[in-house]
C-alpha positions as CSV (number, residue, x, y, z in Angstrom):
1,M,-8.5,12.3,11.8
2,K,-4.7,12.5,12.4
3,N,-3.9,10.4,9.2
4,L,-5.5,13.0,6.9
5,P,-2.5,14.2,4.9
6,F,-4.0,17.1,3.1
7,G,-3.3,20.7,3.9
8,Q,-0.3,19.8,6.0
9,P,3.4,20.9,5.6
10,G,5.2,18.8,3.1
11,R,4.2,17.2,-0.3
12,F,3.1,14.0,-1.9
13,Y,5.8,11.5,-3.2
14,R,4.8,8.8,-5.6
15,G,6.2,5.3,-5.0
16,N,5.9,1.6,-5.5
17,L,6.5,-0.7,-2.5
18,H,6.4,-4.1,-4.1
19,T,8.9,-4.9,-6.9
20,H,11.4,-7.6,-7.8
21,S,14.7,-7.8,-9.6
22,I,17.0,-10.6,-10.7
23,N,18.0,-10.9,-7.0
24,S,14.9,-13.0,-6.6
25,D,12.4,-13.8,-9.3
26,G,12.4,-10.6,-11.4
27,V,14.0,-10.4,-14.9
28,L,15.8,-7.1,-14.6
29,E,18.9,-6.0,-12.7
30,A,18.2,-3.8,-9.6
31,G,19.6,-0.7,-11.1
32,K,17.6,-1.0,-14.3
33,V,14.4,-1.5,-12.2
34,C,15.1,1.7,-10.3
35,R,15.9,3.7,-13.5
36,R,12.7,2.6,-15.1
37,Y,10.6,3.7,-12.2
38,K,12.5,7.0,-12.0
39,D,12.0,7.6,-15.7
40,A,8.3,6.9,-15.3
41,G,8.0,9.8,-12.8
42,Y,8.2,7.9,-9.5
43,D,9.9,9.6,-6.6
44,F,10.8,6.3,-4.8
45,I,10.8,2.6,-5.0
46,S,11.3,-0.5,-2.8
47,L,12.8,-3.6,-4.2
48,S,11.1,-6.3,-2.0
49,E,12.9,-9.5,-2.9
50,H,11.7,-12.8,-1.7
51,F,13.5,-13.3,1.6
52,M,13.7,-17.1,1.4
53,A,16.3,-19.8,1.2
54,H,15.7,-20.5,-2.4
55,Y,17.2,-17.0,-3.2
56,D,19.7,-17.1,-0.4
57,Y,17.7,-14.5,1.7
58,P,18.4,-11.4,-0.4
59,I,18.1,-7.8,0.8
60,T,18.8,-5.6,-2.2
61,D,20.9,-2.6,-1.3
62,T,19.6,0.1,-3.5
63,R,21.2,3.1,-1.8
64,A,23.6,3.6,-4.7
65,Y,20.5,4.5,-6.9
66,R,19.4,7.4,-4.7
67,S,19.7,11.0,-5.9
68,D,18.3,14.4,-4.9
69,D,15.0,13.7,-6.7
70,F,14.7,9.9,-6.3
71,T,15.1,7.6,-3.4
72,T,14.8,4.0,-2.4
73,V,13.5,2.3,0.7
74,I,15.1,-1.0,1.7
75,A,12.5,-3.8,1.8
76,A,11.9,-7.5,1.8
77,E,9.0,-9.9,1.2
78,L,9.0,-12.4,4.1
79,H,8.0,-16.0,3.7
80,Q,8.2,-17.9,7.0
81,G,5.6,-20.6,7.8
82,K,2.3,-21.7,6.1
83,T,-1.1,-20.1,5.9
84,A,-4.4,-21.9,6.8
85,V,-4.7,-23.3,3.3
86,G,-1.1,-24.5,3.3
87,E,0.5,-21.7,1.2
88,T,3.8,-20.1,2.1
89,W,3.3,-16.7,3.8
90,H,3.9,-13.4,2.0
91,I,4.5,-10.4,4.2
92,L,5.9,-7.1,3.0
93,A,8.4,-5.3,5.2
94,V,9.4,-1.8,3.9
95,G,12.1,0.0,5.9
96,V,14.1,-3.0,7.1
97,P,17.9,-2.5,7.6
98,V,20.2,-3.8,4.9
99,D,21.6,-6.3,7.4
100,F,18.3,-7.7,8.4
101,A,19.2,-11.1,9.8
102,R,18.1,-14.4,8.2
103,P,15.4,-16.2,10.1
104,N,16.2,-18.9,12.6
105,S,14.5,-22.3,12.8
106,D,12.0,-21.1,15.4
107,E,10.6,-18.2,13.4
108,G,7.2,-18.4,11.8
109,A,5.3,-15.6,10.0
110,V,4.2,-13.9,13.2
111,E,7.7,-13.9,14.7
112,I,9.5,-12.6,11.6
113,A,6.9,-9.9,11.0
114,K,7.3,-8.7,14.6
115,R,11.1,-8.7,14.2
116,A,10.8,-6.6,11.0
117,A,8.4,-4.2,12.7
118,S,10.7,-3.9,15.7
119,A,13.5,-3.0,13.3
120,G,11.4,-0.1,12.1
121,A,9.6,-1.5,9.1
122,F,6.1,-0.8,7.7
123,I,4.4,-4.2,7.6
124,G,1.9,-5.0,4.9
125,I,-0.3,-8.0,4.4
126,V,0.0,-8.6,0.6
127,H,-2.3,-9.9,-2.2
128,P,-4.6,-11.9,0.2
129,S,-7.0,-13.0,-2.6
130,W,-4.1,-14.1,-4.8
131,Y,-3.2,-17.0,-2.5
132,G,-6.3,-17.5,-0.4
133,L,-5.3,-15.8,2.8
134,T,-8.0,-16.1,5.5
135,I,-9.2,-13.4,7.8
136,E,-7.9,-15.5,10.7
137,D,-4.4,-15.6,9.0
138,A,-4.4,-11.8,8.7
139,K,-5.4,-11.3,12.3
140,S,-2.4,-13.2,13.5
141,I,-0.1,-10.5,12.1
142,T,-0.9,-8.1,14.9
143,C,2.0,-5.7,14.0
144,A,0.6,-5.1,10.5
145,H,0.1,-1.5,9.4
146,A,-1.8,-2.1,6.2
147,V,-3.3,-4.5,3.6
148,E,-2.3,-4.4,0.0
149,I,-5.7,-3.5,-1.5
150,Y,-4.6,-3.5,-5.1
151,N,-1.9,-5.6,-6.7
152,H,-1.5,-4.8,-10.3
153,G,0.4,-8.0,-11.3
154,S,-2.2,-10.2,-9.7
155,E,-5.0,-8.3,-11.3
156,V,-3.7,-8.3,-14.9
157,E,-2.4,-11.9,-14.7
158,V,-5.0,-13.9,-12.8
159,E,-7.8,-11.4,-11.9
160,R,-7.1,-11.6,-8.2
161,G,-5.7,-8.2,-7.5
162,E,-8.6,-6.4,-5.7
163,D,-8.6,-6.6,-1.9
164,W,-10.5,-3.6,-0.4
165,P,-13.3,-6.1,0.6
166,F,-10.8,-8.2,2.5
167,C,-9.5,-5.1,4.3
168,D,-13.0,-3.9,5.0
169,L,-13.7,-7.2,6.9
170,L,-10.8,-6.4,9.2
171,L,-11.9,-2.7,9.5
172,N,-15.4,-3.9,10.4
173,D,-13.9,-5.8,13.4
174,G,-12.2,-2.6,14.6
175,W,-8.7,-3.2,13.1
176,R,-7.0,0.2,12.4
177,L,-5.3,-0.6,9.1
178,S,-4.6,1.4,6.0
179,G,-4.6,0.1,2.4
180,F,-1.9,0.4,-0.3
181,A,-1.7,-0.2,-4.0
182,T,1.3,-1.7,-5.7
183,D,2.6,-3.3,-8.9
184,D,4.3,-6.4,-7.6
185,A,6.3,-6.1,-10.8
186,H,8.6,-8.9,-12.0
187,H,8.8,-8.2,-15.7
188,L,8.1,-4.4,-15.9
189,T,6.0,-5.0,-19.0
190,H,2.3,-5.7,-18.4
191,D,2.8,-5.8,-14.6
192,A,4.3,-2.4,-14.0
193,F,3.1,1.2,-13.4
194,G,-0.5,0.2,-12.7
195,G,-0.8,0.9,-8.9
196,W,1.1,3.1,-6.5
197,I,0.9,5.2,-3.4
198,N,1.3,8.9,-2.9
199,V,2.9,9.5,0.5
200,H,2.7,12.8,2.2
201,A,6.0,13.7,4.0
202,E,8.1,16.7,4.7
203,S,11.0,15.3,2.6
204,L,12.0,12.4,0.4
205,D,14.1,11.0,3.2
206,P,13.4,7.2,3.4
207,D,12.8,7.3,7.1
208,A,10.3,10.1,6.7
209,L,8.4,8.2,4.0
210,V,8.2,5.0,6.2
211,E,7.0,7.0,9.2
212,S,4.3,8.6,7.1
213,M,3.2,5.2,5.7
214,K,3.0,3.8,9.2
215,A,0.7,6.7,10.2
216,G,-1.5,6.2,7.0
217,R,-0.5,9.5,5.6
218,Y,-0.9,8.5,1.9
219,Y,-3.5,7.6,-0.7
220,S,-3.3,4.9,-3.4
221,S,-4.0,5.3,-7.1
222,Q,-4.2,3.9,-10.6
223,G,-4.1,7.4,-12.0
224,P,-6.7,9.8,-10.5
225,E,-5.5,12.3,-8.0
226,I,-7.1,13.3,-4.7
227,H,-6.3,16.9,-4.0
228,D,-8.1,17.3,-0.7
229,I,-10.3,15.6,1.9
230,R,-11.7,17.7,4.7
231,I,-14.3,17.0,7.4
232,A,-16.1,20.0,8.8
233,D,-19.6,20.7,10.2
234,G,-20.9,17.2,9.6
235,E,-19.7,17.0,6.0
236,L,-16.9,15.3,4.2
237,H,-15.5,17.4,1.3
238,V,-13.5,15.9,-1.6
239,E,-11.5,17.6,-4.3
240,C,-9.9,15.5,-7.0
241,S,-8.9,15.3,-10.7
242,P,-11.9,14.9,-13.1
243,A,-14.0,12.0,-12.0
244,A,-17.1,10.0,-13.1
245,N,-17.9,8.7,-9.6
246,I,-16.9,9.8,-6.1
247,S,-18.0,7.4,-3.4
248,L,-17.7,6.8,0.3
249,Q,-17.4,3.4,2.0
250,G,-17.9,2.6,5.7
251,R,-18.7,-0.1,8.2
252,G,-21.0,-2.8,6.9
253,S,-23.2,-1.6,4.0
254,R,-22.7,2.1,4.7
255,A,-21.9,3.9,1.5
256,K,-22.7,7.1,-0.5
257,Y,-21.9,8.2,-4.1
258,L,-22.2,10.9,-6.6
259,S,-21.9,10.3,-10.4
260,G,-21.4,12.9,-13.2
261,D,-19.1,14.2,-15.9
262,N,-15.7,15.6,-14.9
263,M,-16.6,16.1,-11.3
264,T,-13.8,17.7,-9.3
265,K,-15.6,18.3,-6.0
266,A,-18.2,16.5,-3.9
267,S,-19.6,16.8,-0.4
268,F,-21.3,14.2,1.7
269,P,-23.0,14.1,5.2
270,T,-20.9,12.1,7.6
271,E,-23.6,11.1,10.1
272,R,-24.0,7.6,8.8
273,F,-20.3,6.8,9.1
274,E,-19.4,8.4,12.4
275,E,-19.7,5.3,14.6
276,A,-16.7,3.8,12.9
277,Y,-14.8,4.9,9.7
278,V,-15.2,6.2,6.2
279,R,-12.9,6.0,3.1
280,V,-13.1,7.7,-0.3
281,T,-12.9,6.2,-3.8
282,V,-12.5,8.4,-6.9
283,R,-13.1,6.7,-10.3
284,D,-12.4,8.4,-13.6
285,D,-14.2,7.9,-16.9
286,Q,-11.6,5.2,-17.9
287,G,-12.4,3.1,-14.7
288,K,-9.1,4.0,-13.0
289,R,-9.4,4.7,-9.3
290,A,-7.8,6.4,-6.4
291,W,-8.5,5.4,-2.8
292,S,-8.0,7.2,0.5
293,N,-7.1,5.4,3.6
294,P,-9.8,4.8,6.3
295,I,-10.6,7.9,8.4
296,W,-11.7,6.9,11.9
297,F,-14.1,9.1,13.8
298,Q,-13.5,7.7,17.2
């Protein structure tokens, strides 16, 4: 239960981990991207440029755009090697150093992901459905902290943005992964401000944010808010913004739900989930959702 962020010292900070500027294949300058997210109410952003030869291996240094109430976390989207279906790998590394070295000729996806993790980065397996990533592919990235369970750009453009089912397959095999939502914005028009994470940390310090992400102390959202999740005396209690459906998902077919109008609380027995994990989904009357990370009982 250590990754439950609710009721602990600190606060939630809203951020987007997957974004691009003109330093790779985005259309806006880095400073303008940061300002747009700040103006939209975000607390932090990561510019995760495509770290590949075609763009001269960029790491966008966004430190100049930090302020007392907005920060940036240095990131990259790594692309070494091919997947099982012959696609170039996409691996998100958030919290890499600005001078993260270019890959050498011997590095594949596994090796560069491990090098980024060793440098302190949060490692995410991104948009698996968008490019046909297999479960076997994902299992090769043993240093991964999380799966990108919602990619707004992939969803609004090609209907391939949903990936909790992919993550659940890994969870069912005992992998301890969290799930994060992002924009993967390139244009900041239709593909922006549609999915984010709320990270619980004691400060807006980039290192503190990364450490919380690694520990799974965050939840993802398209709009709804999760105010509290508690487990006590064999029940899981949820408090949230007004919802039309509050549901639990667990190993295999295990699931529970309650539906109603403007629900802000729900309680569920946990017995069915206690051999593995449970996660919470909150859906509002517009179909927007918020997702907790998996909570492991053992």
